[in-house]
N, C-alpha and C positions, 0 to 999 in steps of 0.2 A: 568682350562684352562691354562694354563701356562703363567706365566709374563715372557716376555722378559728381556732380560739379561741387569743390569744395572740399570731397572726401579723397583720402588717400585710398588706395587699395589694397594696397601692402600692412594696412594693419589690421586688415579684416582675415588674411588670410590663417590658414592652421600649417604649421609648423611643427617639424620632428614627429619623430613616431610614437606617442601619448594623444590619448583622445580627452576633451574636458571630460568630468563629472556632470551625470545628469540626475543626480539625489547626491543625499547626504549621506556620508559614506557607515555602514551598519558600526552598532554601538556594540561593545566587547559584552555589556549586561545580556542582551539577549542569545549573543551566542550559548552564555555559562548557560540560561534558563533552556537551550535548546538540547545543550548537553546532559545538563538531568535529569527532563524529561526520557530523554534516549535511555539513558540507564534505569531510570524507572521503567520503564518497557519492557527492557527486557530481563529485569527481575521477575516480574508480573509473568511473562512467558516463560523462563524458567522453571518458575514454584508450580503454574499450573502443568507444563513436561513431568515434574517428577510425580506428581499427584497421578495422573492417569500411566503412569511406571507402575505405581504402588496398587492399582485400582486391576490392571491385566494380569503385573504379577502375584496377585493373592495374599500380600504385605497386609498385615491389619487385620487379616478375618482367624487367625489366634485368637486375639485379645478379645474382642466380639464375642466368640465363642463360648470364653471364662466367662466373662461378665453377665451372657442369656444364662450359661447353668450355675452362676450364684443367684441370679434373682427370681430363677424359680426352681423350687425344694423338689428333691427326687421322692418318687410314687410309693416308696416304703415308709417316706411320712404322713402317708397319707390317714384320715381316719381311719377306725378298726370296723369291720364288721359288724351291724347289728344285733345286738344280744337279743335273744327268745323274751318276748313281752314275758314278762309274771302275770301267774294263775289270777285271774281276774277275783276279788274278792266279794266283790258286790257292795260293797260301805261307800257311802257318799264322800265325794272327796271334797275340801276345804277348796273357799271360793277364790279364786285367783285373781289376783290384781295385775297392773303394771302395764306398761305401752303395749301394743299390738305392734307386730309388724305388717308391710304393707300388703294390700291384700291385692287379688286380679288372678289369682293361678287356683287352678283345681291341686296342685302339688302342693305341701304345704313347702313354706320359704325355710331359713336356716336361720332367721335371724335370729339378734342376742338378745336374752331377755335382763331386765333388771333383777329377778328372782333367781337366773340361774344360766346357766351354761346354752350354750344354741343347741336345737336337735338337730342330730347327726343326719345324713342321707337317709332313708330309708333300702336296704338289699333287698330286702324281703318283709309281704306282711302275712299277718297270721290270721286265722280264720275267724270271722265274726263272730260266731258263741263264746269265744275266747277274751270278747273284749267289751271291758265295763265303760259305757260311757253314759253323760251326766248330761242331762237337757239341761239346759239354762235359758230364759228368755230375757231377752235383755231390751226388749222393744215396748212399746205399749199397747199391744196389739194382744189379748186378751186370748189364752187358750193355745197359742199358737205351741208352748212347748209342748203339751201334754198333745198333742196332731201329732208331733214330729217324731216327738219317745215313741208311739203306734208304729209309726210308719217305719220306722227303724226295728223295732222289735219284728216284725215282721221279718225284715231281711234278716236275722239272725243274732242282731247284736244284742250284747244283754244289757237294759237299763237299770239305772243306778237312781239317784239321786233327778227328782222332775221340779221344776220350780223358776222362778225370778233366780236372773243373774245378782250376784254380788252388787250393790249402789256403786262402786269403784268402776263399774261395767254398764251400768244403766246409762242407754243411748250413748253411747261411746263405742260403740262395734261399727263403721258406717258401712262395712261391708256386707255378706251375705252371711257369712258366720266365722267364730274363730276359736280353733282347736287350741285348748291348753294343755298340755302333754307332760311328763316329765323325761328324763332320756330314754328311758325303757319302753317307753311310749310314741317312739316316732313311727314304726311301722304300723300300729294301729290306726295316726294323726292321719297319716299317706292316706289309711282305707278311709277313713268316714272322709279326707279332705276331698275323695274323688266322689260323694255322695250330692255335693252341692260343688255346684259352680261360685268360683267368687270369696272362696276360703282362704283365711291365713291363720299361723301357728303363732303360738308364745310357749314358750317352755317355762317351767318352773320348779320346785323343788321336790314334789314330791317320787317315792321310789318305783310306785307300783305302776302297773301298763295301762290303767285306765285316762280315759279322755273327756275333757270335760267342752259338750258342745255349745258354746253359747251365738245364742242365734242374734243377727244383725237385725240393723235399720233394711238394710236392701234383700231380706231373705222373704222369698215368696213359696218356695216348694223342692222337695228334693228331687234329684236329676231322677228319671227313669232308670229302671235296673239294667238294661242293656246300654245305655248312654252312661253310666255310672263303671260299667264294665269296659268300656274303653276310654275312659278318664283315668281309670286305674291302670292299664296297660300302657298309657300315653305316659302318665307319673311316674313310674317304673324304669320307663328306657332312659337309658346312659346319655348324660350330657354330651355331647360332640364337640371334641378339642379340634380349637380350629389351628392351622397350619403357620407359624410367623412365617412371614415376609421376605427373602433375601434380606441380609444385612438387619433385620429387625428383631428383639427377643420376643 
């Protein structure tokens, strides 16, 4: 190859065993960052491996079981069976006051009342003739208490007081009915709650087995006897307990 005039070709020849660098040399700070990132990645991989080993070897299950056992009380601490309701005396009960529990179920609820402890869950219901029921009208519909009392009497209940509800409950029962009873009247409240759709319950401090049947704004009529019997059977069914998911209490 001919060398252009005025240029000396020897000046542009590459000599020796090394080649000139085509870019800037790598910085030391970049190497340090790459080393730190590699160490962090290895640490995360090691931590994940330990957790996977714990899952497959079953470690930690014993502690979870102890936590679940402490969160749920034993069956022996459950409520005692309902005692037999007291014999109906036929005397009118005092007017009940307090805040009602949520309505919407034929089975009486067990929400606590400001007047007493909550009603226990009924394990048995008495015969209608042993239950004294006071029918009280908390609406502005005249004659509703007397009509309902006659229907309950036909079904075998012993009717006590019939009239208007106390002023504390007037126009304050949004559901179909509110059943007010004491501790010994839980079974009777369950029996009466099956006679109407949308009844709620409230506990007070009475000691007998009587029940106040307070008629609410949504009340129209009692259920058909066959429908009431079916509602009572449904209300007495034990509530199924859901099995916990693995790893959950």
